[in-house]
N, C-alpha and C positions, 0 to 999 in steps of 0.2 A: 504494500500498500504507500502510496503517497500522497500528501496533503499539500494541496497548493491554494494560493490566493487567487482566485477567480477573476479578481477586479484588476489586478495588475495588468498593464496593456502589452507586456510581452507575453502572457500566458498563452494566448492563441498560436503563436507562431513558435512557443516552445513543446506545445501539445503538438502540432504538426511534424515537429522534428521527433518528438517522442514517438509516434505512431509510426513512423517509417524505420526506428530501430529494431534491434532483434531482441533486447531486453524490455519488455513492456511491462510495466506492473499490473498485476492483476485488479487492483482498484486505485482509480485515480480520483481523489476525492476534492472538492472544491469547499473551503472553508469560508462561509459567510457569518460575518459579525453582526447581528442584527442591533447592537447598539448604534450603529450608524444609520437607523431609522429614527433614533431619537431627536426629540428636538432639544434646545438647549437646557430647558429645564422641564423633567418628567412631573406632571401633574399628579399629588398624592391619591386623587380619586381618578382612576383610569375609565373615563366615561366612554360610552359606547362608540362616539363621535373620533374620539382619541385613537380606539384601538383599530376602528377603520382605517381611520388615516396611516397608522403603523402597518396596518396588513397591506394597504394599496402599496405603500413605500416597499414593504419586504418582498411582494410579486414582482414588482418592477425591476429592483435588483438581481431578484431569481432569475427573470428572463433575459436579462441583459447579461450574465454571468455563466448561464448554461444553455443558451440557444444561439445559434449562428446567427449572421445578420439576415439569414433567409428564412429563418424561424425553426430549423432544424435543429434536432439535438447534437450537441458536440460531443467530445472526448469524453467528458467526466462522467464517471461512473455512480459516483455517490457525492452526496453534501454533508457538510459538518456544521451545525447549528450551533453559533455561540450567541450569549446575550439573549437567548429566549426566553430569559424571567419576566420579561416586560408583559409578556401574555399571561393571563388565566389559563390553568392546566386544560380546561375543555377546549379554549380556543386553541393552545397551542397543537392540541391533537390533531383538530381539523386542518389546520396549516399543513402538519405531517402527510395529513391523508391526502390532501389535495396536491402537496408535492411528490409523493410517490406515484401520481398517475403519469408523469413524467418518465416513470421507469429508472428512478435513482433510490439508490439506498440512502438511507437518513440515518446520521450519528448526531447523538447530543454531546454537547461539551460541557463539563462543569470544573467548577475550581474552587477555590476556599475563599473566603472564610465559612460558607455555609454549604457548599457543595450541594446536592439534593437536598431543599428542606422539605419537599413534597415526594413522598416515596411512589406515588401514583404518576409521577411525571412521563416514566418510563413503560405504563401499560398503555402501550398503541403498537398495534401489530405493525405499523409502517414505520417504527423505528428499528433500525436494524442493530444498533450497538449504542455505546458510551465511552467516550473519551474523558479521562480526569486530568485535569492540568495540575502538577507539583502537588500530588495528593499525598505522597510519601517522602518526598525529598524537597527541601527548601532551595531556594536558588543557589544560596551559597555554600551549599553541599552538605549541611546538616540534616539531620533526619526529623522527619516532624514526630515531636514526642506524642505519647500515647494520649495525652489530655488535649492535644490540639487535634489529633484524630477521632475525637469523639463524634463531630458532625459527620463523619464518613459512615457511621452505624446505618443511619437509615439510606445512606448511597449504596451500600454493600448489600442490605436486605434486598433493596429494588432491584439492581441487577441479577442477585442471585435467583431470584423469584421469576425472573422473566429468563434465565439460562435454562431453567428446569422444566419449561415448558415449551420452549421454542430455540431456533437458533439466534443467538445473542453474543455479538462479540465485545469486550471490554477493554480497553487499551488504559494503560496509564502514560503520560506525556510528561517527563521530568525535565525541565529546562533549567541548566545550570549557568550561572554567570560565568563569564569567559576568564579562563584563568584558574578556575577552580579547580582542585584536586580533591574528589571525593575518596572517601577512606572505604577500604573494603569492608569494614564492618555495616557501612551504611547500604553500601549494596548488596551486600549477602542479605539484608534483612528485606531489603527492597524485592530482590527475586524471590525469597522465601515466600514473601506474602503475594506475589503474582503468581508464583506456581500452586499455591494453596486455592486460589481462588479462579486458578487457568485464566489469569490474565495476560495481554501481551504488552511488552515494555517498550519504550523509546526514550532512553538516559543520552543526552548530549548538550553540549554549551549553546548559548544563544546564537553564535554565529554559525553553528551547524545547521541552522533554520534556513539559512539563506545561501550556505557554500556546501554542496555535496561532497567536496574532496576532504571535508574535516571527518577525522574518525569520531564513530559514536561508540558506546559500550552496548555491545552486542550479547556478552556472556557474562555468567556468574563467575568472580574469581575464585580460585581453587583455596582452600584451606590450606595451613601452612604444611602440612604434611598429607595432604588429599594426593599428591602423585604417587604415593606410594601403594595406594589402590587401583591404580591404573593396571588394566588387564596385561599390558606388557611386561610392567615390573612384576605382577603377580606371578605372572610366567617363570620371569627369572628365578623369583623365589623358588618356587617348585622346582626347576631345575637344581637349583643349588641344593636343594634338602633331599632330593632323589639320588644324589651322586654319593656313592661309597667310598670313590678313592679322589682326591683332590689332583686336579690335573692344571697346567698352565691356561688353559681355556676357560676354567672356572674360577681361577684367581683373577684373571681378567675380568670376568664378568662381574665378580664380588666388587673389584675394584671401580667399576662402573658404578653399581649400585651405590658404594658409599660417597663416591665424587656427586652423584647426582643429588 
């Protein structure tokens, strides 16, 4: 999966180049931040007129980003909706149902401090998945402590209940400040949480969002002596134990293990 900003001017050309390459992502998602439809001041009481105005702007943004100039569907396979909390849950579900008629997968973005305050937000068959922004790791590389993760409980219950009844994909999107070195302990905690809930993780620095040549963290770091459990090392141990006579070959093998 690759997530792009569909409102950037160069995106149509980038998608055209991507379609001609051999390695095409299975999912090309366009992130649409609905905060862009807000006026300078959002009224405390969201009247019907205000919501209709926001819906009109949302659909205008959607059609501009996910349709070609001829009105046809472009190369995006899905949409990521951020800032959707402006809408009441029933209105948001209706919006998702309308967008799904265009043949797009719909993903919902949530972030701190409240995450999903209402557990029914995902109870819509048109929604295909959830993306949690910096839910486990803070931008400075420190882990989010247990008390700070308390608001995530509603979010976890919500996506677990959806995963039990249908195909539902959950991601954590952990963006770190540039030049931050994250500790192995924080990484292992993050991967353990993701593995427990079958969540896909993306962990990288801020610059990696716009520069694909910057490496991101793709795998859980090994423990201090985890290499001793690797199959090839275990095989060498078995070979050593099964030998009754010591030879030069075995001595070399043992020396290699000790150096390792």
